[in-house]
N, C-alpha and C positions, 0 to 999 in steps of 0.2 A: 504494500500500500504506500502510495506517495502522497505526501502532504504538500500543498502549494501555499506559499506565504501570501497572505491576503495583502493586496495592494492598498496602501494608505492614500487617502485624499490629500490634496495639497494642504499644507499648513505653514503657518508662520507665527512666530512668537514675538510679542512686543517686548521691548526692554523694560526693566523695572523702573517705576517712577514713584517716589514717595510724595504723596499729596498731603498738604497741611490740613488742619481741621476746617478752615474756612472753605477750601476747595471741596472737601468731602460734603460739607453742609450744603453747598450749592448743587452738587451732583445729587444728593439725597432728595432735595426739594424737587428737582427735575423728575426723578423717578416717581415720587409720590404724586406728581401732577401730570403723569403720563407723557412726559417729554423725554423721548429716548435720544441720547446723544452717544454715538458709538464710534470707535476707531476700527476701521475695516481695512484689510489689505487691498492694495492696488495691484492685482495679479499681473497686469501687463507690464509693470515697472518693478524691477528688483528693489527690495528694501524700502518701498514707498508705501504710505498709508493715506487713506481718505477719511474724512469725517462724514458720518451719516447722521441726519437729524430726522426724527420721526415725531410728528404731532398730529393727533386726530386722524390716524390712518393715512397720513400724507407723508411721503418720504422724499427728502432732498439730500443732495450731496454738496459739500463745499467743493468748489471747482479746483482748488489748489491741492496738490499732493504734498505730504510732509514726510520727513524722515523720523524714525523712531520716537524719541521723547518729545520732539517738536509736535507731533500729532497728539500726544497725550496732553501736553500743555495747551494746545489749541482746543481740545475737547473741554477742558476745564474752563477756558475763556468763554466758550459758548454757554456752558452751564451758568457761569456768573452773569452773562448777558441776559439770559432768560429769567434768572432769579431776580435781578435788578429790575428788569422791564415789568414783570408782573407784580412785584412788591411795591413799585412806585405808585401803581394804580390804587392799591389798597390804602395808601397813606392819606 
């Protein structure tokens, strides 16, 4: 009996980034309010990442591609932007 190794799907791992408490707070607020901001691989470009934003079943992408930690930093900037935008209205 011969066993074939299962072929893995493409994968890529983001570098580690330590987010401070304020950044995590903004990200948590987005998750609770159904605003999804994700870092996804740009498969056609090596080691580049895109930012995907999903709100109310509508998905859009940042047109710029980023390298590793730059993408994570940009994701947290988007989280802060939406946090500030929606919390100014409540004031």
